[in-house]
C-alpha positions in Angstrom: 137.1 114.7 5.0 134.8 116.3 7.2 133.7 119.8 6.4 132.0 122.0 8.9 128.5 123.5 9.0 128.3 126.6 10.1 125.2 128.8 11.1 124.8 132.2 11.6 121.6 134.2 13.1 121.7 137.5 11.1 120.0 141.0 11.2 121.4 142.1 7.5 121.5 140.6 4.1 124.3 138.6 4.1 127.2 138.3 1.1 129.1 135.0 0.6 132.4 136.0 2.1 134.2 132.6 1.1 133.5 134.1 -2.8 134.6 137.9 -1.9 137.8 137.7 -4.0 136.3 136.2 -7.0 133.2 138.9 -7.4 133.4 141.2 -10.2 134.5 144.7 -9.5 131.2 146.1 -10.3 129.3 144.4 -7.6 131.5 146.1 -5.1 132.3 149.4 -6.5 129.7 152.2 -7.6 130.2 155.0 -9.7 128.2 157.3 -7.3 129.8 160.4 -6.3 130.2 160.9 -2.5 128.6 164.3 -2.0 129.4 166.4 1.4 126.5 167.1 3.8 125.8 170.4 5.2 129.4 170.5 6.3 131.2 172.2 3.3 134.6 171.1 4.7 133.2 167.5 4.8 135.6 164.6 2.7 134.0 163.8 -0.2 135.4 161.9 -3.6 134.6 162.7 -7.1 134.9 161.6 -10.4 136.8 163.0 -13.4 137.6 161.1 -16.8 137.1 157.8 -15.5 139.1 158.4 -12.3 137.9 159.0 -8.8 139.7 160.9 -6.3 139.0 163.2 -2.9 138.5 166.4 -1.7 138.1 168.5 1.3 135.6 171.1 0.7 137.4 172.8 -2.6 140.9 171.7 -1.2 141.9 168.4 -3.2 143.5 165.7 -1.3 144.0 163.2 -3.5 144.0 163.7 -7.2 142.0 161.4 -9.5 144.0 158.2 -9.6 141.9 155.5 -8.6 139.9 153.0 -11.0 137.1 152.6 -8.0 136.0 153.8 -4.7 133.9 151.5 -2.1 132.6 153.7 1.2 132.2 152.3 4.2 131.1 153.3 7.8 134.3 153.3 8.7 136.6 153.5 5.7 137.3 154.0 2.1 138.5 151.2 -0.2 140.3 152.1 -3.1 141.6 150.5 -6.2 144.1 151.1 -9.1 145.6 148.7 -11.5 143.8 145.5 -10.1 145.8 146.4 -6.4 143.6 147.6 -3.4 144.7 150.0 -0.6 142.3 151.6 2.1 141.6 155.3 3.7 140.3 156.4 6.6 137.2 158.8 6.9 139.5 161.5 6.7 140.9 160.4 3.6 144.5 159.5 4.8 145.8 156.2 3.6 146.1 153.3 6.1 146.7 150.4 3.9 148.9 150.9 0.9 147.7 150.1 -2.6 149.2 146.7 -2.6 146.7 144.2 -1.6 144.9 141.6 -4.2 141.3 142.4 -2.3 140.0 144.6 0.9 136.6 144.7 2.0 134.9 145.5 5.2 131.1 144.1 5.6 129.2 144.4 8.6 128.4 140.8 8.4 132.2 140.0 8.6 132.9 142.1 11.4 134.6 145.4 12.7 137.5 145.2 10.6 138.7 145.2 7.1 139.9 141.7 5.5 142.8 141.7 3.3 144.1 139.4 0.8 147.5 139.3 -0.3 149.2 136.6 -2.0 146.1 134.0 -1.8 146.4 134.8 2.3 143.9 136.6 4.4 144.5 138.5 7.3 142.5 141.3 8.9 143.4 145.3 10.3 141.4 147.6 12.4 140.3 151.1 11.0 143.5 153.0 11.8 145.3 150.3 9.7 147.2 148.0 12.3 147.2 143.9 11.7 145.1 142.5 14.3 145.5 139.2 12.3 148.6 138.1 10.3 147.9 137.5 6.6 148.9 133.9 6.7 145.3 132.1 6.5 143.6 130.0 3.8 140.5 131.8 4.3 139.3 134.7 6.7 135.4 134.4 7.2 135.3 136.7 10.1 137.4 139.0 12.1 136.7 141.6 14.8 138.5 144.3 15.9 136.4 145.1 19.2 136.0 141.2 20.5 139.2 140.0 18.8 137.7 137.3 17.4 138.2 135.3 14.2 136.6 132.7 12.4 139.3 130.8 9.5 139.3 128.1 7.2 141.8 125.7 6.2 142.5 124.1 2.6 140.2 121.2 3.8 137.6 123.8 4.4 137.7 123.0 8.2 136.7 125.7 10.0 138.5 127.3 13.3 138.0 129.9 16.2 140.9 131.9 16.7 141.5 134.5 19.7 143.6 137.5 19.6 146.5 136.1 21.6 146.6 133.7 18.5 145.4 130.5 20.6 142.9 128.2 18.6 139.8 127.0 19.8 138.7 123.2 19.3 138.5 122.5 15.6 136.7 121.6 13.3 134.1 123.7 14.2 130.4 122.0 13.6 128.0 125.4 13.7 128.6 128.9 14.9 126.3 131.7 15.5 128.4 134.9 16.4 127.1 137.9 18.7 129.1 141.3 19.3 130.2 139.7 22.7 130.8 136.1 21.8 130.4 133.3 19.9 128.2 130.3 20.5 129.8 127.2 18.7 129.8 123.2 18.4 132.3 120.6 18.0 131.3 117.3 17.4 127.9 117.9 18.3 129.0 119.4 21.7 128.1 123.3 22.1 130.1 125.7 24.2 130.6 129.8 24.5 133.6 131.9 23.6 133.7 135.1 24.7 136.5 137.3 26.4 139.3 135.6 24.8 138.3 132.4 26.2 136.2 129.6 26.6 133.5 130.7 29.1 131.2 127.5 28.7 132.9 124.3 27.9 132.1 122.2 24.8 129.9 119.7 26.8 126.5 120.3 26.3 124.2 119.1 23.9 122.4 122.6 22.9 123.0 126.0 23.9 120.6 128.9 22.8 119.9 132.8 23.8 116.3 133.5 24.5 114.1 131.8 21.9 116.9 131.5 19.3 118.1 128.3 18.6 120.2 126.4 15.5 118.7 125.6 12.3 121.1 123.4 10.9 122.0 123.4 7.4 123.9 121.1 4.9 125.5 123.9 2.8 129.4 123.8 3.4 129.4 127.4 2.3 129.9 130.0 5.5 127.6 133.1 5.9 128.3 135.2 9.0 126.4 137.8 10.8 127.5 140.1 13.6 124.0 140.7 15.5 123.3 142.9 18.5 125.4 142.0 21.9 123.0 139.8 24.3 122.4 140.3 28.2 120.2 137.5 28.4 121.4 134.3 30.2 122.4 131.1 28.2 119.7 128.3 28.1 121.9 125.0 28.2 121.1 121.5 27.8 123.0 118.4 28.5 121.1 114.8 27.8 117.4 116.0 29.3 118.0 118.3 31.9 118.4 122.1 31.4 120.1 125.1 33.3 120.6 128.9 32.5 124.1 129.7 32.8 125.5 133.8 32.2 128.1 134.8 29.7 130.9 134.1 32.4 129.7 130.3 32.7 128.1 130.8 36.1 125.3 128.6 36.6 122.3 130.7 37.3 120.0 127.4 38.2 120.8 124.2 38.9 121.3 121.7 35.8 118.2 120.0 37.2 115.4 121.3 35.0 113.4 119.5 32.6 112.6 122.4 30.4 113.5 126.2 30.3 111.3 128.5 28.2 111.7 132.0 27.5 108.9 134.5 27.8 109.9 137.3 25.5 107.2 139.6 26.2 107.9 140.0 30.0 111.9 139.0 29.7 111.7 136.2 32.2 112.6 132.6 32.1 110.1 130.1 32.9 111.7 127.0 34.6 109.9 123.6 34.8 110.4 120.1 36.8 108.0 117.6 36.7 104.5 119.5 37.1 105.9 121.9 39.2 107.2 125.3 37.5 109.5 128.6 38.7 111.0 131.6 37.4 114.0 133.4 36.8 114.1 137.1 36.3 117.4 138.3 34.9 116.7 142.1 35.2 116.9 141.4 39.1 118.8 138.4 38.8 116.1 136.5 41.3 114.5 133.4 41.2 111.1 132.2 42.3 111.6 128.4 43.5 110.2 125.5 41.4 107.6 124.8 43.9 104.4 126.1 42.0 101.5 124.3 40.1 101.4 127.2 37.5 103.4 130.7 37.1 102.0 133.8 35.3 103.1 137.1 34.8 100.4 139.6 32.8 101.9 143.3 33.5 105.9 144.1 34.0 106.0 144.3 37.6 104.3 141.4 39.3 103.5 137.4 39.0 101.0 135.4 40.1 101.7 131.8 41.4 99.4 129.3 41.7 99.4 126.3 44.3 97.1 123.5 45.2 94.7 125.6 43.7 95.4 128.9 45.6 97.0 132.0 43.8 99.3 134.6 45.2 101.3 137.3 44.4 105.1 137.8 44.0 107.4 140.3 42.7 109.9 139.9 39.9 112.7 139.9 43.1 111.2 137.0 44.1 109.4 138.4 46.9 105.8 137.5 48.4 103.7 140.3 48.1 100.2 138.3 48.2 99.7 134.8 50.5 99.1 131.9 48.3 95.3 131.9 49.7 93.5 133.5 47.6 90.9 132.1 44.9 91.5 134.5 42.5 93.5 137.8 42.0 93.2 140.7 39.6 95.5 143.8 39.2 93.4 146.8 38.9 95.6 149.0 37.3 99.8 149.7 37.6 99.4 151.6 41.0 95.9 150.5 41.9 96.6 147.3 43.8 94.8 143.7 43.7 91.3 142.3 44.1 91.1 138.9 45.5 88.6 136.6 46.2 88.8 134.1 48.8 86.0 131.4 49.7 83.5 133.6 47.4 84.1 136.5 49.1 86.0 140.0 47.5 88.6 142.2 49.1 91.3 144.6 47.9 95.1 144.6 48.5 97.5 147.3 48.2 100.3 147.0 45.4 102.9 146.5 48.4 100.4 143.7 50.0 98.6 146.0 52.6 95.2 144.9 53.1 92.9 147.5 52.1 89.5 146.0 52.2 89.0 142.6 53.7 87.5 139.8 51.5 83.7 139.9 53.3 81.9 141.2 50.3 80.1 139.1 47.6 81.1 141.7 45.0 83.1 144.7 44.6 82.7 147.1 41.6 84.5 150.0 40.2 82.4 153.1 38.5 83.1 154.0 35.3 82.2 157.4 35.7 84.8 160.3 35.9 84.8 161.5 39.4 84.0 158.3 41.2 87.6 156.7 41.1 87.8 156.8 44.6 84.5 154.9 45.0 83.2 151.4 45.1 80.3 149.4 45.2 80.0 146.8 47.4 77.5 144.2 47.8 76.4 141.7 50.8 73.4 139.5 50.2 72.0 141.1 47.3 72.2 144.7 49.1 74.4 147.4 47.9 76.3 150.2 49.6 79.6 152.7 49.2 82.9 152.6 50.3 86.1 154.6 49.6 89.2 153.2 48.7 90.2 153.3 52.5 87.6 150.9 53.1 85.2 154.0 55.0 81.4 153.2 54.5 80.0 156.3 52.7 76.6 154.8 52.2 75.4 151.7 54.4 74.6 148.2 52.6 70.8 148.9 52.8 69.7 149.0 48.6 68.9 147.4 45.9 70.6 149.6 43.5 73.0 152.4 43.4 73.5 154.8 40.5 75.4 158.2 39.8 73.4 161.2 39.2 75.6 164.3 38.4 77.8 164.3 41.3 76.0 162.0 43.6 74.7 158.7 44.4 71.1 157.4 42.9 69.9 154.9 45.3 66.9 152.7 44.9 65.3 150.4 47.2 62.0 149.0 48.1 60.4 151.1 44.8 61.6 154.0 46.3 64.5 156.8 45.3 66.7 159.0 47.0 69.9 161.1 46.7 73.0 161.1 48.6 76.0 162.9 48.0 79.9 161.5 48.2 79.8 162.6 51.8 76.8 160.1 52.7 74.5 163.1 53.3 71.3 163.1 52.0 70.5 165.4 49.1 66.6 164.1 48.4 65.0 161.8 50.7 64.0 158.0 49.5 60.3 159.1 49.2 60.6 159.4 45.1 59.1 156.6 42.5 61.6 158.6 40.1 64.3 160.8 40.1 66.1 161.7 36.7 67.8 164.6 34.7 66.1 166.5 32.2 66.6 165.5 28.8 67.1 169.1 27.4 70.8 169.8 26.6 72.7 171.4 28.9 70.4 171.9 31.7 71.2 171.2 35.1 67.7 170.5 36.7 66.4 167.7 38.0 62.8 166.4 38.0 61.5 164.2 40.6 58.1 162.2 40.7 56.2 160.7 43.8 53.2 158.3 43.1 49.7 157.6 45.0 50.0 160.8 47.1 46.8 161.5 49.2 43.3 160.1 49.4 43.3 160.7 45.5 46.5 158.9 45.0 48.0 161.7 42.8 51.3 161.7 41.6 53.0 164.4 42.0 56.2 166.2 40.3 58.7 168.5 41.8 61.8 170.4 40.0 65.0 171.1 41.7 68.9 171.7 41.5 71.5 169.5 42.1 71.9 170.7 45.4 68.4 169.1 46.0 66.7 173.0 46.2 63.5 173.0 44.7 63.3 175.9 42.2 59.5 175.7 42.0 57.5 176.1 45.3 54.3 174.1 44.9 54.4 170.6 43.9 53.2 170.1 40.3 50.8 167.8 38.7 52.2 167.6 35.1 55.2 168.5 33.7 56.0 168.3 30.1 58.4 170.0 27.3 56.7 172.6 25.0 56.4 171.6 21.2 58.9 174.1 19.2 57.3 176.4 16.2 57.1 173.5 14.0 55.1 171.9 16.9 57.7 169.1 17.2 58.5 167.6 20.8 62.3 168.9 21.1 63.8 168.8 24.6 67.2 169.0 22.9 66.8 172.8 22.2 70.1 174.4 23.9 69.5 178.1 23.0 69.5 179.7 26.4 65.9 179.4 26.6 64.6 175.7 27.1 61.1 175.6 28.9 58.7 173.4 30.3 55.3 173.6 30.8 54.1 173.0 34.5 50.7 172.5 36.2 49.8 173.6 39.6 47.9 171.4 41.9 45.2 174.1 41.1 45.0 172.9 37.5 46.8 176.0 36.0 49.7 176.1 33.6 52.9 178.2 33.8 56.2 177.7 31.9 59.4 177.0 33.5 62.9 178.1 32.2 65.2 175.3 32.8 68.2 177.6 32.2 67.4 180.5 34.4 66.0 178.0 36.7 62.9 179.9 37.6 59.2 180.1 36.5 59.0 182.4 33.1 55.3 182.7 32.9 53.2 182.5 36.1 50.5 179.8 36.9 47.8 181.1 34.9 47.0 179.1 31.8 44.8 176.4 31.1 47.4 175.1 28.7 50.6 175.6 27.4 51.0 174.2 23.9 53.6 175.6 21.6 56.5 178.2 21.6 56.9 180.4 19.0 60.3 183.0 18.4 59.8 186.5 16.4 62.1 189.4 16.9 64.3 188.4 19.8 60.8 187.7 21.8 59.4 184.3 22.6 55.7 183.7 22.6 53.5 180.6 23.9 50.3 179.8 22.8 48.0 178.4 24.7 45.2 175.6 24.2 42.7 178.0 22.8 45.1 179.2 20.3 45.6 182.8 21.8 48.6 184.2 22.4 50.1 184.0 25.5 52.2 186.3 27.3 55.4 187.4 25.5 59.3 187.3 27.2 62.1 188.9 26.5 
């Protein structure tokens, strides 16, 4: 005698349906009264003197005559004196109180399964019969798909369709989806949907996505109604594979050595020998099996490799970038692609247009905000700036380029300068150092020139972000003034951060960083320390005498 072995993929905890009628009532009925929700006229059931009844709001529908009530999503099953009936969710009787058992479980399909005189059948949720009461065992019945799984007295499984047609039996293995069944007969798999066999029972394996059969030696059947699938079915016949849709139509030839489903990016990797291709179910398109490697790291583009060269395809199977580059990087979803060819870098748009030809040794982005439209390009270790339209902003003449405020700080041959975003000079290339003040919130820029004049004197300047000098004369010294505790503190941001500055004549003054003007003229031998008293500021000169006060 041959016994069937059935297998289901399931989303829910499963009951053993072949044992339903043998289970004590307490496992199927509880004594929890269903209370109405916010709608006070909703249907509810109640318990009185050990019996259950139904009401709508405060109006009685059924007197408390039922021994047990089980509430399902689409119906109520009630029991009295060992007989079962069913009510719809309006508490209207749809099946009379005559059945040996009734149940509706998610894993048994979208229906009410009934037993009467040791025969099983099924009803929909309006009480209409969808399968006659004439089967020894009924394990699955679905009113939507009209698919039924039954077993005879020999425990052999068969699949029935709505027209009463019986699929080949006995069924070895089975997995049920909302829109079809994959099953096997004599270890050959087929697919049943829309009331007929869509894929004949001639394949050695059928699976959807990454799911496959896990064979079991149990003779008990467990069924689950999992979600409907939209992906193709991977079919194997012998050692070759193909993709087939739920209508039985071949999507790829039956000649692949292997097919793998990429769950992350929802595509099928097709393999034949050492070549790869891809099928995209969302676009119903295919990339032919002629590439050494296919890789997808986003949701739209596919990188293909052939003879060591890379190109880009869309999920529609259209070529975006020709297969001629050594490396390709997707630069953000809307940015485009950075490419490398013969050790030179360039840039393509996401539509495949050449924006920057591959002529540069290196192309780098800026990480600072406000510089998104600019790129640093390098040729022969010299750097320049271009925008994303490949317009030259700064010629490729510099050793290093950084950002300073809203400008570019350039360095070459031990000299620095400042250039704005249009390429115009802000500060000439004559300075050994250009930097922002360390004072928090200050907008001043401090510049330094080394070895000026016959005495090789070092001179300083203070300017704003536009390159305008705020102190007319050049300075021989700039330093931060110690605070009242005699601590060096350039981060004071109280609206009056001050610098001690010395003119070429050797006299000190005080510069206010926030007002960007001289607070004390050049009249002191030194300025050492700042005090605050009664909203006035005082500066101590080197002889420890109080200097001029400030409002």
